[in-house]
C-alpha positions as CSV (number, residue, x, y, z in Angstrom):
1,M,2.6,18.9,16.8
2,D,0.4,15.9,17.6
3,G,2.5,12.7,17.5
4,R,-0.5,10.7,16.5
5,I,0.0,12.0,12.9
6,L,2.6,9.2,12.5
7,Y,0.4,6.3,13.5
8,N,-3.2,7.6,13.4
9,P,-3.3,10.6,11.0
10,L,-7.1,10.3,10.6
11,A,-7.6,11.1,14.3
12,V,-5.5,14.2,13.9
13,L,-6.7,15.5,10.6
14,G,-10.4,14.4,10.7
15,K,-12.4,13.2,7.7
16,G,-12.3,16.3,5.6
17,K,-8.7,17.3,5.8
18,G,-7.8,13.6,5.9
19,F,-9.5,13.0,2.6
20,V,-7.6,15.9,0.9
21,A,-4.3,14.7,2.4
22,A,-5.2,11.1,1.2
23,L,-5.6,12.4,-2.3
24,A,-2.2,14.1,-2.1
25,V,-0.6,10.8,-0.8
26,I,-2.2,8.7,-3.5
27,A,-1.0,11.2,-6.2
28,A,2.6,11.3,-4.7
29,L,2.7,7.4,-4.5
30,T,1.5,7.1,-8.1
31,A,4.2,9.6,-9.2
32,V,7.0,7.9,-7.2
33,A,5.9,4.4,-8.5
34,W,5.9,5.6,-12.1
35,W,9.3,7.3,-11.7
36,G,10.9,4.3,-9.9
37,G,9.4,1.5,-12.0
38,V,7.5,0.1,-9.1
39,H,4.2,-1.8,-9.7
40,L,1.5,-1.3,-7.0
41,D,0.3,-4.9,-7.4
42,G,-2.8,-5.4,-5.3
43,A,-4.0,-3.9,-2.1
44,L,-0.9,-4.1,0.0
45,D,2.0,-5.2,-2.1
46,M,4.4,-3.7,-4.6
47,H,7.3,-4.9,-6.7
48,V,9.9,-3.5,-9.1
49,T,9.9,-4.8,-12.7
50,Q,12.2,-5.0,-15.7
51,E,9.8,-2.8,-17.7
52,P,8.8,0.5,-16.1
53,P,5.0,0.9,-15.7
54,L,3.4,3.2,-18.2
55,G,1.4,6.3,-17.1
56,L,-2.1,5.0,-17.4
57,P,-1.5,1.5,-16.0
58,I,0.2,2.9,-12.9
59,I,-2.6,5.3,-12.3
60,A,-5.1,2.4,-12.6
61,E,-3.0,0.3,-10.2
62,S,-2.9,3.0,-7.7
63,L,-6.6,3.8,-7.9
64,I,-7.6,0.1,-7.8
65,A,-5.5,-0.5,-4.7
66,W,-6.8,2.5,-2.9
67,L,-10.5,2.2,-3.8
68,S,-10.7,-1.6,-3.3
69,V,-9.3,-1.4,0.2
70,G,-11.3,1.7,1.1
71,L,-14.6,0.4,-0.2
72,L,-14.2,-3.2,1.1
73,L,-13.1,-2.0,4.6
74,S,-16.1,0.3,4.6
75,A,-18.4,-2.6,3.7
76,A,-16.7,-4.8,6.4
77,A,-17.2,-2.1,9.0
78,K,-20.9,-1.9,8.1
79,L,-21.2,-5.7,8.3
80,F,-19.8,-5.6,11.9
81,G,-22.0,-2.6,13.0
82,G,-19.6,0.3,12.4
83,N,-21.0,3.6,11.4
84,G,-18.2,5.4,9.5
85,G,-18.8,6.7,6.0
86,I,-17.1,5.7,2.8
87,G,-15.2,9.0,2.7
88,A,-13.6,8.4,6.1
89,H,-12.5,4.9,5.0
90,L,-11.0,6.2,1.8
91,A,-9.2,8.9,3.8
92,A,-7.9,6.2,6.2
93,V,-6.6,4.0,3.4
94,G,-5.1,6.9,1.5
95,L,-3.3,8.3,4.6
96,S,-1.9,4.8,5.4
97,R,-0.2,4.7,1.9
98,F,2.3,7.3,3.0
99,P,4.9,4.8,4.1
100,Y,4.5,3.1,0.7
101,I,5.9,6.3,-0.9
102,L,9.1,5.8,1.1
103,A,9.1,2.1,0.3
104,A,8.7,2.8,-3.4
105,I,11.7,5.2,-3.3
106,I,13.8,2.4,-1.8
107,L,12.6,-0.2,-4.3
108,S,12.9,2.1,-7.2
109,R,15.0,1.1,-10.2
110,Q,17.3,4.1,-9.4
111,L,18.1,2.7,-5.9
112,L,17.7,-1.0,-4.9
113,G,15.5,-2.1,-7.7
114,K,18.5,-2.5,-10.1
115,A,20.2,-4.8,-7.6
116,I,17.1,-6.8,-7.0
117,L,16.4,-7.2,-10.7
118,S,20.0,-8.3,-11.3
119,A,19.5,-11.1,-8.8
120,F,16.7,-12.7,-10.8
121,V,17.2,-13.8,-14.4
122,V,13.9,-14.8,-16.0
123,G,14.2,-17.2,-18.9
124,R,11.6,-18.7,-21.1
125,E,10.6,-21.4,-18.7
126,E,12.8,-20.8,-15.7
127,V,13.8,-18.2,-13.1
128,I,17.5,-18.2,-12.1
129,V,18.2,-16.7,-8.7
130,R,21.7,-15.4,-7.9
131,P,21.8,-15.3,-4.1
132,Q,25.2,-13.5,-4.1
133,D,23.4,-10.4,-5.6
134,L,20.6,-10.6,-3.0
135,L,22.9,-10.9,0.0
136,T,24.6,-7.6,-0.3
137,P,24.5,-5.2,2.7
138,A,22.5,-2.6,0.7
139,V,19.8,-5.1,-0.4
140,I,19.5,-6.6,3.1
141,I,19.3,-3.2,4.8
142,G,16.9,-1.9,2.2
143,G,14.8,-5.1,2.5
144,F,14.5,-4.6,6.3
145,A,13.6,-0.9,5.7
146,V,10.9,-1.8,3.3
147,L,9.5,-4.4,5.7
148,G,9.5,-1.8,8.5
149,L,7.7,0.6,6.2
150,V,5.0,-2.0,5.2
151,I,4.5,-2.8,8.9
152,W,4.1,0.9,9.7
153,A,1.6,1.2,6.8
154,V,-0.5,-1.7,8.2
155,V,-0.5,-0.2,11.7
156,V,-1.5,3.2,10.4
157,L,-4.2,1.5,8.2
158,Y,-5.6,-0.5,11.2
159,L,-5.7,2.5,13.6
160,S,-7.2,4.8,11.0
161,Y,-9.7,2.1,10.0
162,S,-10.7,1.7,13.7
163,E,-11.1,5.5,13.8
164,A,-13.1,5.6,10.6
165,S,-15.4,2.6,11.5
166,R,-15.7,3.5,15.2
167,L,-15.2,-0.2,15.9
168,R,-13.0,-1.4,18.7
169,G,-11.5,-4.7,19.9
170,G,-12.5,-8.0,18.3
171,K,-15.0,-6.4,15.9
172,A,-12.4,-4.0,14.6
173,A,-9.8,-6.7,14.1
174,A,-12.1,-9.3,12.5
175,S,-13.7,-6.8,10.1
176,F,-10.3,-5.4,9.2
177,V,-8.8,-8.8,8.4
178,I,-11.9,-9.8,6.3
179,G,-11.8,-6.5,4.5
180,I,-8.1,-6.6,3.7
181,I,-8.3,-10.2,2.4
182,L,-11.2,-9.4,0.2
183,A,-9.5,-6.3,-1.0
184,E,-6.4,-8.1,-1.9
185,V,-8.3,-10.8,-3.9
186,I,-10.6,-8.3,-5.7
187,S,-7.8,-5.8,-6.5
188,K,-5.7,-8.7,-8.0
189,L,-8.7,-9.7,-10.1
190,L,-9.3,-6.2,-11.2
191,L,-5.6,-5.6,-12.1
192,A,-5.6,-8.9,-14.1
193,L,-8.5,-7.5,-16.2
194,T,-6.7,-4.2,-16.9
């Protein structure tokens, strides 16, 4: 088995199989997020909420996050002279969401989500934080695990983006940062409208 599957799955699978695998990853992430009460809030972030997301909104959140990142990274690549197609970029983004499935399981209301939610009491005009509930070993270890998974996802996204765009070095890095920032802003705006 090719070890690159863990950090650059698009290079291993190619565009066609990568796109199919990306669809499976997006579907699995959406299902896990719905089950665990995790909102996919924007291009790169997620959070657990008091109210579990409903079916249609969580599907919209998942699709908006995936499509906004994929389309804006594709546009950024074109702007910097890359020549990968939209399908390759959507495959790259979808494949990079695999670590988010594991993060959503950890953050789920069934695991750490309940402890995290108990640490924050939201009143009418204030938020009360109870640090003693946040400083438990499970929450600390889970927090580091989620942070590691998010870092893994960003590494996979960057390497797969570089593969899809056929950009290297400074052009790849600059276009990636621009595309991600724009995707985060646009996905937040789109989610606010839904």
